C-alpha positions as CSV (number, residue, x, y, z in Angstrom):
1,M,59.5,-150.1,-108.1
2,A,61.8,-151.0,-105.7
3,H,64.9,-148.5,-106.9
4,I,63.5,-145.8,-108.6
5,Q,60.2,-145.5,-106.0
6,L,57.5,-144.9,-108.8
7,E,54.1,-146.9,-109.1
8,K,52.8,-147.5,-112.7
9,S,51.2,-144.5,-114.5
10,E,50.2,-143.3,-117.8
11,K,51.9,-140.2,-117.0
12,Y,55.5,-141.9,-117.2
13,Q,55.0,-143.0,-120.6
14,R,57.6,-140.5,-122.1
15,V,61.0,-140.5,-120.1
16,L,64.2,-138.5,-120.3
17,V,67.2,-140.1,-118.7
18,C,70.3,-138.4,-117.5
19,G,73.4,-139.4,-115.3
20,S,73.7,-136.9,-112.9
21,P,70.7,-136.0,-110.2
22,E,71.7,-132.5,-110.1
23,R,71.4,-132.0,-114.1
24,A,67.8,-133.6,-114.0
25,E,66.7,-131.1,-111.4
26,K,68.0,-128.3,-113.3
27,M,66.5,-129.2,-116.9
28,S,63.3,-129.7,-114.9
29,K,63.0,-126.3,-114.8
30,L,62.7,-126.2,-118.8
31,L,59.2,-128.0,-118.5
32,E,56.1,-126.4,-117.3
33,N,55.1,-127.1,-113.7
34,A,57.7,-129.4,-112.9
35,K,57.6,-131.0,-109.8
36,P,59.7,-133.7,-107.9
37,V,58.1,-137.0,-107.7
38,A,60.7,-139.4,-106.1
39,K,64.6,-139.6,-104.6
40,N,66.3,-142.5,-103.7
41,R,69.9,-143.3,-104.3
42,E,71.1,-142.0,-107.5
43,Y,67.4,-142.4,-109.1
44,H,65.6,-138.6,-108.7
45,S,62.7,-138.1,-110.9
46,Y,60.8,-135.0,-111.9
47,L,57.5,-134.8,-113.9
48,G,56.4,-131.7,-115.8
49,G,54.7,-130.7,-119.3
50,H,55.9,-130.0,-122.6
51,R,53.8,-129.2,-125.6
52,G,50.7,-130.7,-123.9
53,K,52.4,-133.9,-122.7
54,D,53.6,-135.3,-119.5
55,I,57.6,-135.7,-119.6
56,L,59.1,-137.7,-116.9
57,I,63.0,-136.7,-116.0
58,M,65.0,-139.6,-114.3
59,S,68.4,-139.7,-113.3
60,H,70.4,-143.0,-113.6
61,G,73.8,-142.6,-112.0
62,V,77.2,-143.7,-113.8
63,G,77.6,-147.2,-115.5
64,A,75.5,-149.7,-117.0
65,S,74.7,-151.6,-114.1
66,G,72.7,-149.0,-112.0
67,A,71.4,-147.6,-115.4
68,A,69.8,-150.9,-116.4
69,I,67.8,-151.3,-113.0
70,C,66.6,-147.8,-113.7
71,F,65.7,-148.5,-117.5
72,Q,63.7,-151.8,-116.6
73,E,61.9,-150.2,-113.7
74,L,60.8,-147.3,-115.8
75,I,59.4,-149.6,-118.7
76,D,57.6,-151.5,-115.8
77,V,55.8,-148.6,-114.6
78,G,54.8,-147.1,-118.0
79,A,57.9,-146.0,-120.3
80,K,56.9,-146.0,-123.9
81,V,59.7,-143.8,-125.1
82,M,63.0,-143.2,-123.1
83,I,65.7,-140.5,-124.5
84,R,69.1,-140.5,-122.9
85,V,71.0,-136.6,-122.8
86,G,74.4,-137.3,-121.0
87,T,78.1,-136.5,-121.5
88,A,80.6,-138.7,-123.5
89,G,84.2,-138.3,-125.2
90,G,84.4,-137.8,-128.6
91,L,86.5,-140.3,-131.0
92,Y,87.3,-138.3,-134.1
93,D,89.9,-136.0,-134.6
94,E,88.3,-132.9,-134.6
95,T,86.2,-133.2,-131.3
96,Q,85.5,-129.8,-129.9
97,I,84.7,-129.6,-126.2
98,G,80.5,-129.1,-126.4
99,D,80.2,-130.8,-129.7
100,I,76.9,-132.8,-129.7
101,V,76.4,-136.2,-130.9
102,V,73.3,-138.4,-132.0
103,A,74.2,-141.9,-130.9
104,T,72.2,-144.2,-133.5
105,S,73.9,-147.5,-132.2
106,A,76.5,-148.7,-129.8
107,V,79.3,-151.1,-129.5
108,R,78.5,-153.2,-126.4
109,K,81.6,-153.2,-124.3
110,D,79.4,-153.1,-121.3
111,G,79.3,-156.2,-119.1
112,V,75.7,-156.0,-118.6
113,S,74.0,-156.5,-122.1
114,L,76.7,-159.4,-122.4
115,Q,74.2,-161.1,-120.1
116,M,71.2,-160.6,-121.8
117,L,71.7,-161.0,-125.2
118,P,74.8,-162.6,-127.2
119,P,77.6,-160.0,-128.4
120,E,76.5,-160.6,-132.0
121,F,73.1,-159.0,-131.2
122,P,73.3,-155.2,-132.3
123,A,72.5,-152.3,-129.7
124,V,70.4,-150.0,-132.0
125,G,68.3,-146.9,-131.4
126,D,64.9,-146.5,-132.9
127,L,65.1,-145.0,-136.2
128,E,62.3,-142.6,-136.0
129,I,63.2,-141.1,-132.4
130,S,66.9,-140.5,-133.9
131,R,65.6,-139.0,-137.0
132,S,63.4,-136.5,-134.9
133,L,66.4,-135.8,-132.7
134,I,68.4,-134.9,-135.8
135,E,65.7,-132.9,-137.2
136,G,65.3,-131.1,-133.7
137,L,68.9,-130.2,-133.5
138,R,69.4,-129.2,-137.0
139,S,66.4,-126.4,-136.4
140,Q,68.6,-125.0,-133.6
141,G,71.5,-124.6,-135.9
142,W,73.4,-128.1,-135.1
143,A,75.9,-129.4,-137.6
144,G,77.3,-132.1,-135.4
145,K,77.7,-135.8,-136.0
146,A,75.5,-139.1,-135.6
147,G,76.8,-142.3,-135.6
148,T,77.9,-145.6,-133.7
149,V,79.1,-144.9,-129.9
150,V,81.2,-147.2,-127.9
151,T,79.7,-148.3,-124.6
152,S,82.3,-149.0,-121.8
153,D,82.3,-149.8,-118.3
154,L,85.9,-148.5,-118.0
155,F,86.6,-144.7,-117.7
156,Y,90.1,-144.5,-116.4
157,P,92.3,-146.8,-118.5
158,G,94.3,-149.8,-117.1
159,L,97.0,-152.0,-118.4
160,I,94.7,-153.6,-120.9
161,D,94.1,-152.1,-124.2
162,N,90.6,-150.4,-124.2
163,Q,90.5,-150.3,-128.3
164,L,89.3,-146.8,-128.6
165,E,91.8,-146.2,-131.1
166,L,90.5,-149.1,-133.2
167,Y,87.0,-148.2,-133.0
168,S,88.1,-144.5,-133.5
169,R,89.6,-146.0,-136.9
170,A,86.4,-147.9,-137.7
171,G,84.0,-144.7,-137.2
172,A,82.9,-144.6,-133.7
173,V,82.0,-141.0,-132.8
174,A,82.3,-141.3,-129.0
175,V,82.5,-143.2,-125.7
176,E,80.1,-143.2,-122.8
177,M,78.9,-145.8,-120.6
178,E,75.3,-146.5,-120.6
179,I,73.6,-146.5,-124.2
180,S,74.2,-150.0,-125.2
181,V,72.3,-151.2,-122.3
182,L,69.6,-148.7,-123.0
183,Y,69.0,-149.9,-126.5
184,I,69.7,-153.5,-125.6
185,I,66.3,-153.4,-123.1
186,S,64.5,-151.0,-125.2
187,Q,64.4,-153.8,-128.1
188,L,64.0,-156.6,-125.8
189,R,61.3,-154.7,-124.2
190,R,59.6,-153.5,-127.3
191,V,59.9,-149.7,-126.2
192,K,61.5,-146.6,-128.4
193,A,65.0,-145.2,-127.1
194,G,67.2,-142.6,-128.5
195,A,70.2,-140.6,-127.2
196,L,72.0,-137.4,-127.4
197,L,75.8,-136.7,-125.8
198,V,77.5,-133.5,-125.4
199,L,81.2,-134.1,-125.6
200,D,83.4,-133.1,-123.0
201,G,86.8,-133.8,-124.8
202,N,88.6,-136.6,-126.5
203,P,89.8,-139.7,-124.6
204,L,92.6,-140.4,-127.2
205,K,94.0,-136.7,-126.6
206,W,93.7,-136.4,-122.7
207,K,97.4,-135.8,-122.5
208,Q,97.1,-132.9,-124.7
209,G,94.2,-131.4,-122.5
210,I,91.6,-132.3,-124.4
211,Y,89.1,-133.0,-121.5
212,D,87.1,-130.6,-119.5
213,P,83.8,-131.7,-117.8
214,R,82.9,-128.6,-116.2
215,P,79.2,-128.1,-116.2
216,E,79.6,-124.4,-117.4
217,R,81.5,-125.4,-120.4
218,L,78.8,-127.8,-121.4
219,A,75.8,-125.6,-120.2
220,A,74.7,-124.5,-123.8
221,S,74.9,-127.5,-125.5
222,M,73.2,-129.7,-122.6
223,E,70.3,-127.4,-122.9
224,T,70.2,-127.2,-126.6
225,C,69.9,-131.3,-126.4
226,F,67.4,-131.3,-123.6
227,K,65.3,-128.9,-125.6
228,A,65.5,-131.3,-129.0
229,A,64.7,-134.5,-126.6
230,F,61.8,-132.9,-124.9
231,D,60.2,-131.9,-128.5
232,T,60.9,-135.5,-129.6
233,L,59.4,-136.8,-126.6
234,A,56.3,-135.1,-127.0
235,G,55.8,-135.9,-130.6
236,A,56.6,-139.6,-130.5
237,E,54.0,-142.2,-131.4
238,L,54.0,-144.6,-128.5
239,N,53.0,-148.0,-130.5
240,V,56.3,-149.8,-131.1
């Protein structure tokens, strides 16, 4: 594939995607016999084993446009299950840095998915994958939240209201930048997808200092997410 630099293989059926190339490299060490596969632009990949299954880790960069290229090309080379692990801003009052959220669906505030399907079509993760992620986190003592997240292209606010307060009041638990595209593409291409997010603050409370993206503050929660994702990927049924 032109961007991710992979050729079709049965080894790429189970994929963990994350934004940061550095995080992809670091978390590949949790796999057995992990080795780098390809590096091009923001798309860095590593292949290793977990519970007897091949797991591919791929970074997709920041934002829906570049991530959409990654997701489409991963499916083209054989992906059947994709789980995104990344960071997000919490939208509930009691948000704590390091909280973990299971994203079961997403509000489509991105520009990419709106060019693929009408806005009325929901972006929803695979039920079996979401359930497995929740069970895996609970086995590690998780007591976080699962629910709808907001996917937005906008990071720093401008003059137009970003409506995060509205979505928070409606029950959305977090805001991030790629999940709606992952879910829309997975639904269109008939593959399974899910997502876990580690919260690095609350954008509704940035002025009060509720934001800290430093990796060391998020490391333990991020490792918890990767372990739960690896378990789910290894145990997933590949038929859709």
